[in-house]
N, C-alpha and C positions, 0 to 999 in steps of 0.2 A: 545556073552561069549567073556568075556576078556583073554587073551593068555599069556602068564609067562613073553610079557612081561610088563604089566599093572604096572603100580607103582606107590605109592602116590608122592604127586606134593607138598602139605604141610601138613607137621609135627601137624597141631594146626589140620586139622580133615585129621588121616587115616585111617579113613572105607571108603573115598574117593579113588578112581581107576579109573589113568588115559591111556590109551593106545592111543600111537602113532601113525599115521596114515601114508603112505608113503606122499602124497601132503597137510595133515592136524596136525597139532600139538596142544595139548590142553600147554597153553604156562601158564599159571596162574590158583591156582582156590581159589579164598580169602574167607574165611571164615571170615565172623560175629558173635560173638556170641550173644548170648541171653542178655547177659545188655547192648552191645550194641547196637543191630538191629532197637530197638524201636518199640521190640512186633510187625515184621513183618516176615511170613515167605514166607521167596521173594528168587526167583533165576536170577539175571543181566544173561544176555547170550553178549559179546562181540568180534565183529571180528575185524579182525588188522592185515591190508595185505600193509609190506612194509610201517611200523611203523605206518601206522593210522587207527586211523576207517576206518572198510569194513561193509558194510553193503548188506543184500540183501538176503545170503547166507541162504540156507535151514537146516534145523536141523530136529531133531523127540525125541521128550520124549517118555519112554518108559517104561511101567509101565507090572506089571506081567494081560494080557488080555487086554493090550491096547494100541494105540500108535498115541499121538500125533503131528499135526506138524506144525512146525513155519517156520519164516524168521528172521534173527535175521533184528532190529530195534533198532534208539538209544535211543529208553527208552523203550527195553523191560522187561517186570518183569512177571517172570510164576510164577504160586504159587502152593507151596509144601503140599497142605491139608491133610491129613490121613497118613501123611508118616514117625512112628513116631519107634523109636527104641533106643535099645539100646547097647551104645560099650563098655560098660564095660563085656558086656556079648559077647564079640568078634562079633556080630550083625552090619550089616551094611543099608542104607538107602535102598528106592527101586528105586527109579528113577536110570534113565539110560537117557543119552544124549548122542544122535549119530550125527557130524556132516562129514560132508561126509566119508574119511573112518578112521578118528576119533572118539573115544569114551573116556568115563567118568561115572563112577558110582558110587553107594553106596551112594545118596545123600538123605536126608531126615531131619526129626526132631529129633535128638537128646535128646531121652529123654523125648520126644512128649514139649521139647522146641520154641520157634520161633526164628530160628539164618534164616540167608540171607547168600548167596556163589553168589560169581562173576565169571562165568568161562569166560576168556579171551581167544580162541578162534584164532590161529596163520592158516591165508590160501596163509603165506608167505613162510613157511616151516622154520621159524626158529629152528638153531641146537637145543637151551637149552633151556630149559623155565626159565623164571624170579627169581628171587629168591618170597619165603614169603613173601604176603605179613605185611609192615611197618603195629603197630599202628596208620600211622598218616591213614592210608589207610582205617582202620577200624573208624578212624573216621570221615572222610569227610561220609563213608556211616551211620553213625549214626547222624549223624545231616541231615540228612536224603535230602539232594542236588540229583540232578536227577542224571538219572546209566550213565549217556556220564561224564560231571564231574569226577566219582571214577572211570570212566576207564583211562579217561584222564589223571590219576594223575598214574596208574597204569603201563601203553605203557610210564613214562614219567622218572619210575625212575629204 
Protein backbone atom coordinates (compact mmCIF):
# COMPACT_ATOMS: atom_id res chain seq x y z
CA UNK A 1 0.00 0.00 0.00
CA UNK A 2 1.26 3.48 -0.86
CA UNK A 3 1.24 6.10 1.85
CA UNK A 4 -0.29 9.56 1.56
CA UNK A 5 3.10 10.89 0.48
CA UNK A 6 2.95 8.91 -2.77
CA UNK A 7 3.23 11.28 -5.69
CA UNK A 8 3.28 11.54 -9.45
CA UNK A 9 6.86 11.83 -10.71
CA UNK A 10 6.13 12.33 -14.42
CA UNK A 11 2.99 14.17 -15.59
CA UNK A 12 3.13 12.17 -18.85
CA UNK A 13 2.06 9.10 -16.82
CA UNK A 14 0.02 10.39 -13.86
CA UNK A 15 -1.24 6.87 -13.10
CA UNK A 16 2.24 5.95 -11.80
CA UNK A 17 2.81 6.95 -8.16
CA UNK A 18 6.10 6.80 -6.29
CA UNK A 19 6.71 6.42 -2.57
CA UNK A 20 10.19 7.51 -1.47
CA UNK A 21 11.90 5.58 1.25
CA UNK A 22 14.41 6.73 3.84
CA UNK A 23 17.32 5.03 2.08
CA UNK A 24 16.09 4.73 -1.50
CA UNK A 25 14.43 7.32 -3.76
CA UNK A 26 12.62 6.93 -7.05
CA UNK A 27 14.53 9.54 -9.03
CA UNK A 28 12.67 9.38 -12.32
CA UNK A 29 10.03 7.50 -14.26
CA UNK A 30 10.47 8.07 -17.97
CA UNK A 31 7.42 7.25 -20.09
CA UNK A 32 7.89 6.20 -23.70
CA UNK A 33 4.53 6.29 -25.50
CA UNK A 34 3.38 3.70 -28.03
CA UNK A 35 4.37 5.79 -31.05
CA UNK A 36 7.97 5.94 -29.79
CA UNK A 37 8.37 2.62 -27.98
CA UNK A 38 9.09 0.51 -31.04
CA UNK A 39 6.00 -1.59 -30.19
CA UNK A 40 7.71 -2.80 -27.01
CA UNK A 41 5.88 -3.26 -23.71
CA UNK A 42 8.92 -3.05 -21.52
CA UNK A 43 10.15 -1.66 -18.25
CA UNK A 44 13.82 -0.77 -17.80
CA UNK A 45 15.17 -0.43 -14.27
CA UNK A 46 18.42 1.33 -13.46
CA UNK A 47 20.08 1.97 -10.15
CA UNK A 48 22.14 5.07 -9.46
CA UNK A 49 24.51 5.66 -6.56
CA UNK A 50 26.71 8.74 -6.20
CA UNK A 51 25.60 9.90 -9.66
CA UNK A 52 26.77 6.75 -11.48
CA UNK A 53 25.04 3.53 -12.58
CA UNK A 54 24.74 1.04 -9.72
CA UNK A 55 23.95 -2.65 -10.13
CA UNK A 56 23.15 -5.71 -8.05
CA UNK A 57 20.41 -4.25 -5.85
CA UNK A 58 17.40 -6.57 -5.44
CA UNK A 59 13.85 -5.49 -6.16
CA UNK A 60 10.42 -7.07 -6.42
CA UNK A 61 7.75 -6.89 -9.10
CA UNK A 62 4.38 -7.31 -7.38
CA UNK A 63 1.16 -8.27 -9.13
CA UNK A 64 -2.07 -9.42 -7.52
CA UNK A 65 -1.28 -12.97 -6.46
CA UNK A 66 2.43 -13.03 -7.35
CA UNK A 67 5.82 -11.55 -6.54
CA UNK A 68 8.84 -11.89 -8.83
CA UNK A 69 12.34 -11.15 -7.55
CA UNK A 70 15.01 -9.44 -9.66
CA UNK A 71 18.37 -7.72 -9.29
CA UNK A 72 19.31 -4.59 -11.19
CA UNK A 73 21.68 -5.39 -14.07
CA UNK A 74 23.00 -3.23 -16.94
CA UNK A 75 20.43 -4.56 -19.42
CA UNK A 76 17.47 -5.51 -17.27
CA UNK A 77 14.20 -5.43 -19.19
CA UNK A 78 10.94 -6.61 -17.64
CA UNK A 79 7.88 -7.47 -19.72
CA UNK A 80 4.49 -6.05 -18.72
CA UNK A 81 2.19 -8.51 -20.51
CA UNK A 82 -1.41 -8.47 -19.36
CA UNK A 83 -1.25 -5.04 -17.76
CA UNK A 84 -3.98 -3.20 -19.72
CA UNK A 85 -5.98 -0.40 -18.09
CA UNK A 86 -7.87 2.79 -19.00
CA UNK A 87 -6.36 5.95 -17.45
CA UNK A 88 -9.30 7.98 -18.79
CA UNK A 89 -11.50 6.11 -16.31
CA UNK A 90 -9.13 6.75 -13.42
CA UNK A 91 -7.68 3.26 -13.62
CA UNK A 92 -4.05 2.46 -12.88
CA UNK A 93 -1.86 -0.36 -14.10
CA UNK A 94 -1.46 -3.48 -11.93
CA UNK A 95 2.35 -3.55 -11.72
CA UNK A 96 4.14 -2.41 -8.55
CA UNK A 97 7.89 -2.37 -8.02
CA UNK A 98 9.54 -2.33 -4.59
CA UNK A 99 13.14 -1.16 -4.20
CA UNK A 100 14.24 -1.53 -0.58
CA UNK A 101 12.08 0.91 1.36
CA UNK A 102 10.80 2.78 -1.75
CA UNK A 103 8.12 1.72 -4.19
CA UNK A 104 6.43 2.82 -7.37
CA UNK A 105 3.16 1.46 -8.69
CA UNK A 106 0.48 1.85 -11.32
CA UNK A 107 2.56 0.59 -14.26
CA UNK A 108 0.89 -1.14 -17.15
CA UNK A 109 -0.27 -0.74 -20.71
CA UNK A 110 -2.65 2.23 -21.07
CA UNK A 111 -5.51 1.19 -23.36
CA UNK A 112 -3.50 -2.00 -24.02
CA UNK A 113 -1.00 0.00 -26.08
CA UNK A 114 2.62 -1.12 -26.05
CA UNK A 115 4.52 1.51 -24.10
CA UNK A 116 7.80 1.46 -22.23
CA UNK A 117 9.01 2.96 -18.96
CA UNK A 118 12.43 3.59 -17.45
CA UNK A 119 12.64 3.74 -13.65
CA UNK A 120 15.75 5.39 -12.22
CA UNK A 121 16.24 4.37 -8.59
CA UNK A 122 18.67 6.41 -6.49
CA UNK A 123 20.51 4.50 -3.78
CA UNK A 124 22.47 7.60 -2.79
CA UNK A 125 19.47 9.34 -1.25
CA UNK A 126 19.21 12.30 -3.65
CA UNK A 127 16.85 14.89 -2.16
CA UNK A 128 14.71 15.40 -5.26
CA UNK A 129 13.90 13.53 -8.46
CA UNK A 130 15.14 14.69 -11.83
CA UNK A 131 12.73 16.66 -14.00
CA UNK A 132 10.49 14.76 -16.44
CA UNK A 133 12.36 13.22 -19.37
CA UNK A 134 13.01 15.31 -22.42
CA UNK A 135 11.77 14.32 -25.88
CA UNK A 136 15.39 13.39 -26.59
CA UNK A 137 15.18 10.67 -23.92
CA UNK A 138 12.13 9.14 -25.60
CA UNK A 139 13.85 9.37 -28.98
CA UNK A 140 16.89 7.54 -27.60
CA UNK A 141 14.68 4.74 -26.34
CA UNK A 142 12.72 4.66 -29.60
CA UNK A 143 15.96 4.14 -31.50
CA UNK A 144 16.18 0.86 -29.58
CA UNK A 145 19.44 1.77 -27.95
CA UNK A 146 20.47 -0.40 -25.07
CA UNK A 147 19.02 0.64 -21.68
CA UNK A 148 22.45 1.67 -20.43
CA UNK A 149 22.70 4.40 -23.11
CA UNK A 150 19.22 5.68 -22.25
CA UNK A 151 20.04 5.67 -18.55
CA UNK A 152 23.33 7.50 -18.96
CA UNK A 153 21.38 10.17 -20.81
CA UNK A 154 18.81 10.30 -17.99
CA UNK A 155 21.30 10.64 -15.15
CA UNK A 156 23.47 13.17 -16.97
CA UNK A 157 20.63 15.55 -17.89
